[in-house]
ZAFI-624666 format. One record per residue (C-alpha): residue number from 1; x, y, z; residue in one letter. Coordinates in pm, 1 decimal. Last residue first. Layout:
+-----+----------+----------+----------+----+
:   i :     east :    north :       up : aa :
+-----+----------+----------+----------+----+
: NUM :        X :        Y :        Z :  A :
...
+-----+----------+----------+----------+----+
REM end
This chain:
+-----+----------+----------+----------+----+
:   i :     east :    north :       up : aa :
+-----+----------+----------+----------+----+
: 271 :   7740.1 :  -6604.2 :   1976.0 :  L :
: 270 :   7796.5 :  -6696.6 :   1612.3 :  T :
: 269 :   7602.2 :  -6584.1 :   1307.4 :  E :
: 268 :   7510.5 :  -6679.3 :    952.5 :  L :
: 267 :   7221.5 :  -6462.7 :    834.1 :  T :
: 266 :   6875.8 :  -6533.8 :    697.3 :  E :
: 265 :   6666.2 :  -6220.9 :    645.0 :  T :
: 264 :   6287.6 :  -6191.3 :    622.6 :  L :
: 263 :   6200.0 :  -5856.4 :    467.2 :  V :
: 262 :   5842.6 :  -5769.0 :    561.6 :  N :
: 261 :   5672.7 :  -5566.3 :    289.9 :  C :
: 260 :   5375.7 :  -5353.1 :    391.3 :  L :
: 259 :   5149.8 :  -5168.6 :    149.6 :  G :
: 258 :   5139.0 :  -4990.9 :   -184.0 :  T :
: 257 :   5123.3 :  -5178.5 :   -511.8 :  T :
: 256 :   5388.9 :  -5271.8 :   -770.5 :  D :
: 255 :   5652.1 :  -5215.5 :   -500.9 :  Y :
: 254 :   6005.1 :  -5216.8 :   -646.4 :  T :
: 253 :   6255.1 :  -5300.9 :   -372.9 :  A :
: 252 :   6572.9 :  -5104.8 :   -301.1 :  K :
: 251 :   6833.5 :  -5222.3 :    -51.2 :  V :
: 250 :   7116.4 :  -4977.2 :      6.2 :  R :
: 249 :   7401.9 :  -5070.7 :    237.2 :  L :
: 248 :   7652.0 :  -4789.1 :    302.1 :  D :
: 247 :   7902.7 :  -4865.6 :    578.5 :  T :
: 246 :   8003.2 :  -5205.6 :    443.0 :  V :
: 245 :   8328.6 :  -5295.2 :    621.7 :  G :
: 244 :   8200.3 :  -5639.6 :    717.1 :  K :
: 243 :   7888.9 :  -5690.6 :    505.7 :  T :
: 242 :   7928.3 :  -6052.7 :    398.9 :  G :
: 241 :   7697.3 :  -6175.8 :    122.4 :  F :
: 240 :   7729.3 :  -6554.5 :    127.9 :  A :
: 239 :   7917.2 :  -6705.5 :   -167.0 :  D :
: 238 :   8186.9 :  -6853.6 :     60.0 :  A :
: 237 :   7915.8 :  -7070.6 :    214.3 :  P :
: 236 :   7899.6 :  -7269.0 :   -113.9 :  N :
: 235 :   7571.0 :  -7453.6 :   -167.9 :  G :
: 234 :   7527.9 :  -7340.6 :   -526.6 :  Y :
: 233 :   7240.0 :  -7093.5 :   -484.1 :  L :
: 232 :   7384.4 :  -6953.0 :   -164.5 :  L :
: 231 :   7319.7 :  -6579.2 :   -212.2 :  F :
: 230 :   6942.2 :  -6611.3 :   -244.3 :  D :
: 229 :   6733.4 :  -6300.8 :   -313.9 :  V :
: 228 :   6371.8 :  -6404.7 :   -269.7 :  S :
: 227 :   6043.8 :  -6248.4 :   -380.6 :  T :
: 226 :   5748.8 :  -6343.2 :   -161.7 :  M :
: 225 :   5384.8 :  -6445.2 :   -124.7 :  R :
: 224 :   5239.9 :  -6584.0 :   -447.4 :  A :
: 223 :   5578.4 :  -6654.5 :   -603.5 :  T :
: 222 :   5694.5 :  -6897.5 :   -336.3 :  V :
: 221 :   6002.4 :  -6991.6 :   -538.1 :  P :
: 220 :   6088.6 :  -7364.3 :   -527.1 :  V :
: 219 :   6466.8 :  -7386.2 :   -496.6 :  R :
: 218 :   6669.9 :  -7662.2 :   -655.5 :  K :
: 217 :   6894.0 :  -7817.3 :   -393.5 :  I :
: 216 :   7252.5 :  -7918.4 :   -477.8 :  P :
: 215 :   7243.4 :  -7682.9 :   -663.3 :  W :
: 214 :   7001.5 :  -7405.1 :   -756.3 :  G :
: 213 :   6849.4 :  -7408.9 :  -1105.6 :  D :
: 212 :   6502.2 :  -7301.9 :   -983.0 :  K :
: 211 :   6671.4 :  -7016.1 :   -798.9 :  E :
: 210 :   6813.6 :  -6874.9 :  -1122.2 :  L :
: 209 :   6470.6 :  -6856.3 :  -1284.9 :  R :
: 208 :   6323.6 :  -6709.7 :   -966.1 :  E :
: 207 :   6571.4 :  -6422.7 :   -957.1 :  L :
: 206 :   6508.9 :  -6341.2 :  -1322.1 :  Q :
: 205 :   6129.7 :  -6342.5 :  -1277.4 :  A :
: 204 :   6148.6 :  -6120.4 :   -970.1 :  K :
: 203 :   6359.2 :  -5872.4 :  -1165.5 :  T :
: 202 :   6727.6 :  -5821.2 :  -1104.2 :  A :
: 201 :   6985.8 :  -5577.7 :   -970.2 :  D :
: 200 :   7206.5 :  -5750.8 :   -713.8 :  V :
: 199 :   7553.2 :  -5663.6 :   -580.8 :  V :
: 198 :   7584.8 :  -5310.5 :   -720.6 :  T :
: 197 :   7883.2 :  -5128.3 :   -569.9 :  I :
: 196 :   7805.0 :  -4793.0 :   -405.2 :  Q :
: 195 :   7940.3 :  -4910.0 :    -65.1 :  N :
: 194 :   7713.2 :  -5213.8 :    -91.8 :  A :
: 193 :   7422.7 :  -5186.2 :   -337.1 :  E :
: 192 :   7118.3 :  -5414.8 :   -356.3 :  I :
: 191 :   6846.8 :  -5384.4 :   -620.8 :  K :
: 190 :   6527.3 :  -5588.1 :   -612.7 :  V :
: 189 :   6251.5 :  -5605.3 :   -874.2 :  R :
: 188 :   5883.9 :  -5707.7 :   -895.9 :  S :
: 187 :   5783.9 :  -5701.2 :   -529.5 :  I :
: 186 :   5423.2 :  -5801.8 :   -591.6 :  D :
: 185 :   5336.2 :  -6078.1 :   -345.2 :  A :
: 184 :   5496.9 :  -5922.4 :    -39.2 :  K :
: 183 :   5739.9 :  -6104.9 :    187.2 :  C :
: 182 :   6075.2 :  -5989.4 :     50.0 :  F :
: 181 :   6301.2 :  -6282.4 :    137.0 :  H :
: 180 :   6669.2 :  -6202.9 :    190.0 :  M :
: 179 :   6922.4 :  -6484.1 :    180.1 :  A :
: 178 :   7252.6 :  -6607.3 :    320.2 :  M :
: 177 :   7351.8 :  -6268.9 :    459.8 :  Y :
: 176 :   7666.4 :  -6233.9 :    669.9 :  V :
: 175 :   7601.8 :  -5951.5 :    915.4 :  P :
: 174 :   7891.2 :  -5721.9 :   1011.9 :  G :
: 173 :   7894.1 :  -5371.0 :    870.3 :  N :
: 172 :   7522.0 :  -5363.6 :    785.3 :  K :
: 171 :   7182.6 :  -5418.5 :    949.4 :  P :
: 170 :   6866.2 :  -5390.4 :    737.1 :  L :
: 169 :   6650.4 :  -5088.7 :    825.5 :  S :
: 168 :   6696.1 :  -4884.7 :    507.2 :  D :
: 167 :   6444.2 :  -5039.1 :    274.0 :  I :
: 166 :   6442.1 :  -4781.9 :     -6.5 :  D :
: 165 :   6132.9 :  -4800.4 :   -228.8 :  V :
: 164 :   6129.8 :  -4826.3 :   -609.0 :  Q :
: 163 :   5780.8 :  -4794.4 :   -750.0 :  G :
: 162 :   5453.5 :  -4759.1 :   -562.0 :  T :
: 161 :   5375.1 :  -4514.7 :   -283.9 :  V :
: 160 :   5226.1 :  -4545.3 :     65.3 :  S :
: 159 :   5506.7 :  -4779.6 :    169.3 :  S :
: 158 :   5533.8 :  -4997.4 :    478.2 :  D :
: 157 :   5878.7 :  -5145.5 :    537.6 :  K :
: 156 :   5918.4 :  -5428.3 :    787.5 :  G :
: 155 :   6237.7 :  -5599.6 :    900.3 :  Y :
: 154 :   6214.3 :  -5966.2 :    997.3 :  S :
: 153 :   6478.5 :  -6191.6 :   1152.6 :  R :
: 152 :   6622.3 :  -6538.5 :   1095.2 :  I :
: 151 :   6956.3 :  -6644.5 :   1244.4 :  A :
: 150 :   7132.0 :  -6947.1 :   1097.3 :  V :
: 149 :   7401.4 :  -7094.1 :   1319.9 :  F :
: 148 :   7780.2 :  -7096.6 :   1345.5 :  A :
: 147 :   7895.9 :  -7264.4 :   1664.9 :  G :
: 146 :   7669.9 :  -7349.9 :   1957.3 :  L :
: 145 :   7880.0 :  -7576.3 :   2173.2 :  P :
: 144 :   7889.8 :  -7954.6 :   2132.8 :  Q :
: 143 :   7751.4 :  -8245.5 :   2331.7 :  P :
: 142 :   7708.9 :  -8569.4 :   2132.8 :  V :
: 141 :   7339.0 :  -8655.8 :   2161.1 :  T :
: 140 :   7253.3 :  -8538.4 :   1811.1 :  D :
: 139 :   6889.3 :  -8440.9 :   1813.4 :  I :
: 138 :   6568.3 :  -8473.3 :   1615.1 :  Q :
: 137 :   6288.3 :  -8322.6 :   1819.5 :  V :
: 136 :   5919.8 :  -8387.1 :   1880.3 :  A :
: 135 :   5653.8 :  -8131.0 :   1965.7 :  A :
: 134 :   5308.8 :  -8078.1 :   2110.1 :  S :
: 133 :   5049.3 :  -7803.4 :   2079.6 :  I :
: 132 :   4680.6 :  -7816.9 :   2176.8 :  T :
: 131 :   4406.2 :  -7576.1 :   2075.2 :  L :
: 130 :   4059.7 :  -7647.3 :   2220.6 :  S :
: 129 :   3997.4 :  -7281.8 :   2309.6 :  A :
: 128 :   4034.1 :  -7200.5 :   1941.6 :  P :
: 127 :   4262.0 :  -6906.4 :   1853.2 :  A :
: 126 :   4107.2 :  -6559.8 :   1857.7 :  G :
: 125 :   4362.0 :  -6410.0 :   2095.5 :  S :
: 124 :   4640.8 :  -6530.5 :   1868.6 :  A :
: 123 :   4900.4 :  -6764.8 :   2017.5 :  I :
: 122 :   5258.9 :  -6646.7 :   2046.8 :  K :
: 121 :   5485.3 :  -6952.6 :   2041.1 :  I :
: 120 :   5813.3 :  -6918.9 :   2229.9 :  Q :
: 119 :   6084.3 :  -7173.7 :   2160.8 :  L :
: 118 :   6348.5 :  -7213.1 :   2427.2 :  E :
: 117 :   6719.3 :  -7267.1 :   2466.6 :  L :
: 116 :   6862.9 :  -7176.1 :   2804.9 :  T :
: 115 :   7193.4 :  -7144.7 :   2993.4 :  S :
: 114 :   7420.9 :  -7247.7 :   2708.1 :  L :
: 113 :   7761.0 :  -7412.4 :   2765.9 :  G :
: 112 :   7692.4 :  -7713.6 :   2544.7 :  L :
: 111 :   7368.2 :  -7636.0 :   2361.1 :  T :
: 110 :   7448.6 :  -7712.2 :   1998.0 :  G :
: 109 :   7191.8 :  -7562.8 :   1761.1 :  F :
: 108 :   7248.0 :  -7722.2 :   1423.6 :  G :
: 107 :   7464.7 :  -7518.9 :   1184.7 :  T :
: 106 :   7736.9 :  -7785.1 :   1197.5 :  S :
: 105 :   7496.3 :  -8021.0 :   1023.2 :  Q :
: 104 :   7510.6 :  -7816.0 :    704.7 :  A :
: 103 :   7889.6 :  -7792.8 :    715.2 :  Y :
: 102 :   7920.5 :  -8169.1 :    758.8 :  A :
: 101 :   7673.4 :  -8223.0 :    475.7 :  L :
: 100 :   7883.2 :  -8013.3 :    234.2 :  D :
:  99 :   7676.7 :  -7863.2 :    -47.5 :  E :
:  98 :   7490.9 :  -7630.4 :    190.3 :  F :
:  97 :   7116.5 :  -7599.1 :    122.7 :  Q :
:  96 :   7042.9 :  -7850.3 :    398.5 :  Q :
:  95 :   7061.8 :  -7580.1 :    663.7 :  S :
:  94 :   7048.5 :  -7697.4 :   1022.9 :  F :
:  93 :   6775.7 :  -7584.5 :   1258.4 :  L :
:  92 :   6489.1 :  -7695.5 :   1037.0 :  H :
:  91 :   6160.7 :  -7608.3 :   1209.9 :  I :
:  90 :   5887.5 :  -7847.0 :   1098.1 :  M :
:  89 :   5511.2 :  -7805.5 :   1071.4 :  I :
:  88 :   5238.2 :  -8062.0 :   1137.8 :  E :
:  87 :   4883.1 :  -7926.9 :   1140.2 :  A :
:  86 :   4546.3 :  -8044.3 :   1266.6 :  A :
:  85 :   4173.8 :  -7964.4 :   1262.2 :  T :
:  84 :   4124.8 :  -7879.2 :    896.9 :  G :
:  83 :   4424.3 :  -8031.9 :    724.3 :  S :
:  82 :   4746.9 :  -7836.8 :    755.5 :  I :
:  81 :   5062.3 :  -8014.1 :    641.3 :  S :
:  80 :   5427.3 :  -7921.9 :    604.6 :  D :
:  79 :   5596.3 :  -8073.1 :    300.6 :  A :
:  78 :   5948.6 :  -8210.8 :    318.4 :  S :
:  77 :   6201.5 :  -7945.8 :    219.8 :  R :
:  76 :   6227.6 :  -7783.3 :   -122.1 :  N :
:  75 :   6412.3 :  -7478.8 :     16.5 :  Y :
:  74 :   6128.8 :  -7247.6 :    -89.5 :  Y :
:  73 :   5862.3 :  -7474.8 :     60.1 :  S :
:  72 :   6032.6 :  -7482.3 :    400.6 :  N :
:  71 :   6078.8 :  -7105.5 :    387.9 :  L :
:  70 :   5710.2 :  -7064.5 :    299.8 :  D :
:  69 :   5605.1 :  -7283.2 :    592.3 :  M :
:  68 :   5813.7 :  -7073.3 :    829.5 :  L :
:  67 :   5670.2 :  -6753.4 :    680.3 :  Q :
:  66 :   5315.8 :  -6886.7 :    727.7 :  Q :
:  65 :   5385.7 :  -6971.6 :   1092.1 :  L :
:  64 :   5515.8 :  -6621.7 :   1145.6 :  T :
:  63 :   5887.2 :  -6570.5 :   1193.2 :  Y :
:  62 :   6156.2 :  -6525.5 :   1458.0 :  R :
:  61 :   6493.1 :  -6698.2 :   1481.0 :  Q :
:  60 :   6775.9 :  -6582.5 :   1708.9 :  K :
:  59 :   6591.4 :  -6396.9 :   1987.7 :  S :
:  58 :   6803.3 :  -6353.9 :   2300.7 :  D :
:  57 :   6699.9 :  -6518.5 :   2629.0 :  G :
:  56 :   7004.2 :  -6745.4 :   2654.6 :  N :
:  55 :   6921.8 :  -6859.4 :   2301.6 :  V :
:  54 :   6566.1 :  -6775.1 :   2196.4 :  L :
:  53 :   6359.6 :  -6921.9 :   1913.5 :  L :
:  52 :   6053.4 :  -6705.8 :   1842.0 :  D :
:  51 :   5736.2 :  -6825.8 :   1672.2 :  L :
:  50 :   5472.2 :  -6580.9 :   1554.5 :  Y :
:  49 :   5103.5 :  -6486.8 :   1553.2 :  E :
:  48 :   4966.9 :  -6842.8 :   1569.4 :  I :
:  47 :   4592.1 :  -6886.5 :   1506.7 :  D :
:  46 :   4646.4 :  -6721.6 :   1166.8 :  S :
:  45 :   4795.9 :  -7049.6 :   1040.5 :  V :
:  44 :   4452.1 :  -7211.6 :   1078.3 :  D :
:  43 :   4320.3 :  -7487.5 :   1305.7 :  F :
:  42 :   3964.2 :  -7622.4 :   1323.0 :  G :
:  41 :   3697.0 :  -7664.1 :   1591.6 :  S :
:  40 :   3863.8 :  -7971.9 :   1740.7 :  A :
:  39 :   4199.9 :  -7797.5 :   1752.6 :  A :
:  38 :   4537.6 :  -7957.2 :   1686.0 :  A :
:  37 :   4892.3 :  -7829.7 :   1636.1 :  F :
:  36 :   5195.6 :  -8056.9 :   1600.3 :  N :
:  35 :   5542.6 :  -7903.7 :   1586.6 :  L :
:  34 :   5839.9 :  -8103.3 :   1459.7 :  I :
:  33 :   6173.0 :  -7957.1 :   1572.8 :  I :
:  32 :   6488.2 :  -8035.2 :   1376.6 :  K :
:  31 :   6864.6 :  -8035.8 :   1436.6 :  E :
:  30 :   6903.6 :  -7974.9 :   1809.9 :  Y :
:  29 :   7245.8 :  -8053.6 :   1954.7 :  T :
:  28 :   7216.5 :  -8224.7 :   2290.9 :  P :
:  27 :   7297.2 :  -8097.1 :   2640.4 :  G :
:  26 :   7049.6 :  -7832.8 :   2760.4 :  I :
:  25 :   6687.5 :  -7942.9 :   2772.4 :  P :
:  24 :   6448.7 :  -7750.9 :   2543.3 :  L :
:  23 :   6193.6 :  -7522.8 :   2707.9 :  S :
:  22 :   5884.9 :  -7505.4 :   2484.4 :  L :
:  21 :   5687.7 :  -7196.3 :   2583.3 :  V :
:  20 :   5335.4 :  -7081.7 :   2495.0 :  A :
:  19 :   5276.8 :  -6708.1 :   2474.3 :  T :
:  18 :   4911.6 :  -6656.7 :   2557.4 :  N :
:  17 :   4626.2 :  -6491.9 :   2368.2 :  G :
:  16 :   4434.4 :  -6818.7 :   2330.5 :  A :
:  15 :   4590.4 :  -7091.2 :   2542.8 :  G :
:  14 :   4904.1 :  -7302.7 :   2576.4 :  V :
:  13 :   5100.3 :  -7190.5 :   2883.7 :  N :
:  12 :   5352.5 :  -7476.1 :   2881.1 :  S :
:  11 :   5473.5 :  -7706.0 :   2603.9 :  I :
:  10 :   5548.7 :  -8055.1 :   2732.1 :  S :
:   9 :   5905.8 :  -8171.9 :   2686.0 :  P :
:   8 :   6006.3 :  -8284.7 :   2336.8 :  A :
:   7 :   5926.7 :  -8633.6 :   2216.2 :  P :
:   6 :   6221.2 :  -8824.4 :   2070.3 :  I :
:   5 :   6411.7 :  -8870.3 :   1744.4 :  I :
:   4 :   6769.2 :  -8965.0 :   1829.7 :  K :
:   3 :   7104.3 :  -8942.7 :   1654.5 :  K :
:   2 :   7427.8 :  -9031.8 :   1837.6 :  A :
:   1 :   7376.3 :  -9407.1 :   1862.5 :  M :
+-----+----------+----------+----------+----+
REM end
């Protein structure tokens, strides 16, 4: 039997203000991680500042707990749960939005040849003293190297003005973008140009209408917290937005109010 669902090793250094660490054994391919949080005095998403998945010490996926839950909601995955004193939240390491199951599973995190794979969990200083964290993993026991995988990173842009704002920190000339999520409730339009060619120029409402018709997975826009630009609406990896040769990438977001917008990017990468 290649697939297993088993407890993960114990998570070390759990405590308010600490960075807890889940060190995953090298050998299997990791497909999903289920995180369980509990606190007798109550647990809230703000008790965790961020999660960071590192391969050989390099960050490959980093997001807040709320952003992770929003991504799961957007891709119509099984529901995460938070109920007073406990929470169960899943990290999906392979991408079910691909039409081809074999391609989706190939984006799991194979560990053959890696030195380390670990999940760091930054706990807020105000988190409950009674907080506990445990995990389970779904794995494929057949050893395989880390091939193409989904990297998730955040790029912030704080604006003191409203209207169209240039977000100039996104990498170009190499990254292959699957999606960009503009994590601010009132980003009402997004325009993307590559070498002066318009790739996207659409309102939030237009983007969401298309996302709801996604195939094979209909998206569920998280309207209250983000505006998404999704390049893989029909499950075809060839539709991803590749930036090789793009020396001029212009991403413009329309801010209806001032403030910070974190752009959460999903890119296909290899080591």
